C-alpha positions as CSV (number, residue, x, y, z in Angstrom):
1,M,0.1,0.0,-0.1
2,L,3.0,2.3,0.8
3,R,4.4,2.1,-2.5
4,F,1.0,2.6,-4.1
5,V,0.7,5.9,-2.2
6,L,3.9,6.9,-3.0
7,S,3.7,6.4,-6.5
8,R,0.4,8.1,-6.8
9,V,2.3,11.1,-4.9
10,V,4.9,11.2,-7.4
11,L,2.3,11.2,-10.3
12,L,0.2,13.8,-8.5
13,L,3.4,16.3,-8.3
14,L,4.6,15.5,-11.8
15,G,1.0,16.1,-13.0
16,L,0.9,19.7,-11.1
17,V,4.1,20.6,-12.9
18,V,2.9,19.6,-16.3
19,A,-0.2,21.3,-15.7
20,S,1.4,24.7,-14.4
21,A,3.6,24.7,-17.6
22,L,0.8,24.3,-20.0
23,I,-1.3,26.7,-18.2
24,F,1.6,29.3,-18.1
25,F,2.8,28.9,-21.7
26,T,-0.7,28.7,-23.3
27,L,-2.0,31.7,-21.9
28,R,0.8,33.8,-23.2
29,L,-0.6,32.7,-26.7
30,L,-3.7,34.8,-26.0
31,S,-4.1,38.1,-28.0
32,G,-4.1,41.2,-26.0
33,D,-1.8,43.2,-23.7
34,V,-2.6,43.8,-19.9
35,A,-0.1,46.5,-20.1
36,Q,-2.4,48.2,-22.6
37,V,-5.5,47.5,-21.1
38,I,-4.0,49.1,-17.7
39,A,-2.8,52.5,-19.6
40,G,-6.2,52.7,-21.5
41,T,-6.9,53.8,-24.9
42,Q,-5.2,57.1,-24.3
43,G,-2.1,55.3,-23.2
44,T,1.1,56.4,-25.3
45,P,3.6,53.4,-26.4
46,A,6.0,54.8,-23.8
47,Q,3.5,54.5,-20.8
48,V,2.6,50.9,-22.2
49,A,6.1,49.7,-22.3
50,A,6.8,51.4,-18.7
51,I,3.9,49.4,-17.2
52,R,5.1,46.4,-18.9
53,R,8.5,46.7,-17.6
54,S,7.2,47.2,-14.1
55,L,5.0,44.3,-14.3
56,G,8.1,42.2,-15.1
57,L,6.3,41.2,-18.5
58,D,9.4,42.3,-20.5
59,R,11.4,39.4,-18.8
60,P,11.8,36.2,-21.0
61,L,9.0,34.0,-20.4
62,V,11.1,31.1,-19.0
63,V,12.3,33.4,-16.2
64,Q,8.5,34.6,-15.6
65,Y,7.3,31.0,-15.5
66,G,10.2,30.3,-13.0
67,A,9.3,33.1,-10.7
68,W,5.7,32.1,-10.8
69,L,6.5,28.3,-10.0
70,G,8.8,29.4,-7.2
71,G,5.8,31.2,-5.8
72,L,3.4,28.0,-6.2
73,V,6.0,26.1,-4.2
74,H,5.4,28.4,-1.2
75,G,1.5,28.5,-2.0
76,D,1.5,32.0,-3.4
77,L,-0.3,32.3,-6.7
78,G,0.8,35.7,-7.2
79,R,-1.0,39.3,-7.5
80,S,-3.2,40.6,-9.9
81,L,-1.7,42.4,-12.6
82,V,-4.6,44.8,-12.7
83,T,-5.7,45.5,-9.2
84,G,-2.4,44.2,-7.2
85,S,-4.5,42.1,-4.9
86,S,-3.5,38.8,-3.6
87,V,-4.9,36.2,-6.1
88,S,-4.9,33.4,-3.2
89,S,-7.0,35.6,-1.0
90,Q,-9.8,36.2,-3.8
91,L,-9.4,32.8,-4.7
92,V,-10.3,31.4,-1.3
93,Q,-13.2,33.6,-0.8
94,K,-14.7,32.5,-4.3
95,M,-14.0,28.9,-3.7
96,S,-16.7,29.3,-0.4
97,V,-19.3,29.5,-3.1
98,T,-17.9,27.0,-5.7
99,L,-17.0,24.1,-3.8
100,P,-20.1,24.0,-1.8
101,L,-22.0,24.4,-5.0
102,A,-20.0,21.1,-6.6
103,G,-20.3,19.4,-3.3
104,L,-24.2,19.9,-3.3
105,A,-24.3,18.7,-6.8
106,L,-22.6,15.4,-6.1
107,V,-25.0,14.7,-3.1
108,F,-27.8,15.4,-5.4
109,G,-26.2,13.1,-8.4
110,L,-25.6,10.2,-5.8
111,A,-29.2,10.5,-4.6
112,F,-30.3,10.5,-8.1
113,G,-28.2,8.1,-9.9
114,V,-27.5,5.2,-7.4
115,P,-31.1,4.0,-6.6
116,L,-32.7,4.6,-9.9
117,G,-29.5,2.6,-11.4
118,V,-30.2,-0.4,-9.2
119,I,-34.0,-0.1,-9.9
120,S,-33.3,0.3,-13.6
121,A,-31.1,-2.8,-13.7
122,L,-33.5,-4.9,-11.4
123,N,-36.3,-4.3,-13.9
124,R,-34.3,-4.4,-17.3
125,R,-37.1,-6.5,-18.9
126,R,-40.0,-4.3,-17.9
127,I,-41.0,-0.8,-19.3
128,G,-40.0,1.1,-16.1
129,G,-36.3,-0.2,-16.5
130,T,-36.1,0.5,-20.0
131,A,-37.7,3.9,-19.4
132,L,-35.0,5.1,-16.8
133,S,-32.3,3.9,-19.1
134,V,-33.5,6.1,-21.9
135,I,-34.2,9.0,-19.6
136,A,-30.7,8.9,-18.3
137,Q,-29.1,8.8,-21.9
138,A,-31.3,11.8,-22.7
139,L,-30.6,13.8,-19.4
140,A,-26.8,13.0,-19.8
141,A,-26.7,14.9,-23.0
142,V,-28.6,18.0,-22.0
143,P,-26.5,21.5,-21.9
144,A,-26.5,22.6,-18.5
145,V,-27.5,26.0,-19.3
146,W,-30.6,24.8,-21.0
147,G,-31.4,22.6,-18.0
148,G,-30.8,25.2,-15.8
149,M,-33.2,27.6,-17.6
150,I,-35.9,24.8,-17.2
151,L,-35.4,24.6,-13.6
152,I,-35.6,28.1,-13.2
153,A,-38.8,28.5,-15.2
154,V,-40.2,25.6,-13.1
155,F,-39.1,26.2,-9.5
156,A,-38.5,29.8,-9.5
157,V,-40.7,31.7,-11.9
158,Q,-43.9,29.3,-11.6
159,L,-43.7,27.7,-8.0
160,K,-41.6,30.7,-6.7
161,L,-39.8,28.3,-4.4
162,L,-36.4,29.2,-4.8
163,P,-34.4,32.3,-6.0
164,T,-33.7,32.6,-9.8
165,Q,-30.2,34.2,-9.2
166,G,-28.0,36.0,-6.9
167,Y,-26.0,35.1,-3.5
168,P,-26.3,36.8,-0.1
169,T,-23.7,39.5,0.4
170,A,-22.9,38.2,3.8
171,G,-22.2,34.4,2.4
172,W,-22.5,31.8,4.6
173,A,-22.9,34.1,7.6
174,Q,-26.3,33.6,6.3
175,P,-26.4,30.0,5.9
176,G,-30.2,29.4,5.0
177,L,-30.2,32.0,2.2
178,A,-26.8,30.8,0.8
179,L,-28.1,27.3,0.8
180,R,-31.3,28.2,-1.2
181,S,-29.1,30.2,-3.4
182,L,-27.2,26.9,-4.2
183,I,-30.2,24.5,-4.6
184,L,-31.2,25.2,-8.4
185,P,-27.6,25.6,-9.6
186,A,-26.5,22.4,-7.7
187,L,-29.7,20.6,-9.3
188,T,-28.8,21.8,-12.6
189,I,-25.5,19.7,-12.6
190,G,-26.6,17.2,-10.3
191,I,-29.3,15.9,-12.5
192,I,-26.7,15.8,-15.4
193,E,-24.1,14.0,-13.3
194,G,-26.8,11.9,-11.7
195,A,-27.8,10.6,-15.1
196,V,-23.9,9.5,-15.8
197,I,-24.0,7.9,-12.3
198,L,-27.4,6.0,-13.1
199,R,-26.0,4.6,-16.3
200,F,-22.8,3.3,-14.7
201,T,-24.6,2.0,-11.5
202,R,-27.3,0.1,-14.0
203,S,-24.1,-1.5,-15.8
204,A,-22.4,-2.6,-12.6
205,T,-25.6,-3.8,-11.2
206,L,-26.4,-5.8,-14.1
207,D,-22.9,-7.2,-13.8
208,A,-23.6,-8.1,-10.0
209,L,-26.8,-9.9,-11.1
210,G,-24.6,-12.3,-13.2
211,Q,-22.4,-13.1,-10.4
212,D,-22.0,-16.3,-8.4
213,Y,-22.3,-14.9,-4.8
214,V,-25.8,-13.1,-6.0
215,R,-27.1,-16.4,-7.4
216,T,-26.1,-18.3,-4.3
217,A,-27.7,-15.8,-2.3
218,A,-30.9,-16.2,-4.2
219,A,-30.6,-19.9,-3.9
220,K,-30.6,-19.6,-0.2
221,G,-33.9,-17.9,-0.1
222,L,-33.3,-14.4,-0.7
223,T,-35.3,-12.5,-3.4
224,R,-33.2,-11.3,-6.1
225,T,-33.5,-7.6,-4.9
226,Q,-32.6,-8.7,-1.4
227,A,-29.5,-10.5,-3.0
228,V,-28.4,-7.6,-4.8
229,I,-28.6,-4.9,-2.0
230,R,-27.0,-7.2,0.8
231,H,-24.1,-8.8,-1.4
232,G,-24.3,-6.9,-4.8
233,L,-24.6,-3.3,-3.7
234,P,-21.0,-3.0,-2.0
235,N,-19.3,-4.1,-5.2
236,V,-21.5,-1.7,-7.2
237,M,-20.6,1.3,-4.9
238,L,-16.8,0.4,-5.3
239,S,-17.7,0.8,-9.1
240,V,-19.3,4.2,-8.5
241,V,-16.4,5.3,-6.2
242,S,-14.3,4.6,-9.2
243,V,-16.3,6.5,-11.9
244,L,-16.6,9.3,-9.3
245,G,-12.9,10.3,-9.8
246,V,-13.5,10.9,-13.6
247,Q,-16.8,12.9,-12.7
248,I,-15.0,15.5,-10.3
249,A,-13.6,17.3,-13.3
250,G,-17.2,17.5,-14.9
251,L,-18.7,18.7,-11.7
252,L,-16.1,21.7,-11.2
253,V,-16.6,22.6,-14.8
254,G,-20.5,22.3,-14.5
255,A,-20.1,24.6,-11.4
256,V,-18.3,27.2,-13.5
257,L,-20.7,27.3,-16.1
258,V,-23.8,27.5,-14.1
259,E,-22.2,30.3,-11.8
260,Q,-23.0,32.7,-15.1
261,L,-26.2,31.6,-15.5
262,F,-27.3,32.1,-11.8
263,A,-24.9,35.1,-11.1
264,L,-23.3,33.3,-8.3
265,P,-19.9,35.1,-7.4
266,G,-17.8,32.1,-7.6
267,V,-14.5,31.1,-9.2
268,G,-16.5,30.8,-12.6
269,R,-17.6,34.4,-12.8
270,M,-14.3,35.5,-11.5
271,L,-12.2,33.4,-14.5
272,V,-14.4,35.1,-17.0
273,S,-14.0,38.6,-15.7
274,D,-10.3,38.2,-15.5
275,V,-9.9,36.5,-19.0
276,G,-11.6,39.9,-20.4
277,V,-9.0,42.1,-19.1
278,R,-6.3,39.9,-19.8
279,D,-5.1,39.6,-16.0
280,L,-2.8,36.7,-17.0
281,T,-1.6,36.2,-13.3
282,K,-5.1,35.8,-11.8
283,V,-6.3,33.6,-14.7
284,Q,-3.4,31.4,-14.5
285,G,-3.8,31.2,-10.6
286,E,-7.4,30.4,-10.9
287,L,-6.8,27.6,-13.6
288,F,-4.1,26.0,-11.9
289,A,-6.2,25.7,-8.5
290,L,-8.9,24.1,-10.3
291,T,-6.6,22.0,-12.2
292,G,-4.8,21.1,-9.0
293,L,-8.2,20.5,-7.0
294,V,-9.2,18.0,-9.5
295,L,-5.8,16.3,-9.5
296,V,-5.9,15.9,-5.8
297,L,-9.5,14.6,-5.6
298,G,-8.6,12.0,-8.1
299,F,-5.7,11.2,-5.8
300,A,-7.8,11.0,-3.0
301,V,-10.4,9.0,-4.8
302,D,-7.6,6.4,-5.9
303,I,-6.5,6.3,-2.5
304,V,-9.9,5.5,-1.1
305,H,-10.8,3.0,-3.9
306,R,-7.4,1.2,-2.9
307,L,-8.2,1.0,0.9
308,V,-11.9,-0.2,0.4
309,D,-11.7,-2.7,-2.4
310,P,-10.4,-6.1,-1.0
311,R,-9.4,-7.1,-4.5
312,Q,-7.0,-4.1,-4.8
313,R,-5.6,-4.7,-1.1
314,A,-5.0,-8.4,-2.3
315,V,-2.9,-7.1,-5.3
316,D,-0.4,-5.4,-2.5
317,S,-0.3,-8.4,-0.3
């Protein structure tokens, strides 16, 4: 197990370094000049050049990357080229919206996908089971923005149960209002992610139904449903844990998209705004933080899967 953890730590560190290089050098290919943005439309070439020198943008790219990478090692994502404020502090503030949103979406996705996936597999030869499978395929293909607009029309405009947009100024100091603001956005992502989980759970349950231990349990007097729930569901959940490692990236991307639709002050809205003004330091810090979060969560899922799966532990022994 120790060897497995160490190998994953090495891969994680390599992944972070490669991601930092890709983000830094790819952003430099974007058109536009932040020095020109700061100087404004009336700025002279001399003023723009002076701003560029003061920001260190006239140094070779490799030198700029080395300085940024050195800061990352110490947990410093740099300072905004436009406002001069700390990227790390702003990111922490925005993450207080984005991370709860992604977490709530994951809860909705699991609550929707796992039980319906099992039901669909147990009723695979009936109309209900087939209908669930077809609905899951359709929902997995629904664009998040369109799905969010439908939810707004139903739950906010018609039923007036939840707010259409916005987030309390005091944030989580008003937990009830903050949670209400996140329910519709999280439901938008959760339904789509849940459809993917449903399809995967259905496939894993069908596989469990064909296993000897389920047939043996059924031969001893359990119904097929009881045999699957008691003996097959633990193996099904191991498969679901595996797919969560892949779905985490989709959850964060979905969170970034729906923040625009629901006017949530999270990382997604900040990222779009910073790209518009070519604030490269903030954009690269935000992209690196999101990429790093996906890699770290994927690492954690790998470790958890290794710990709870007896077949994986047997490989170590």
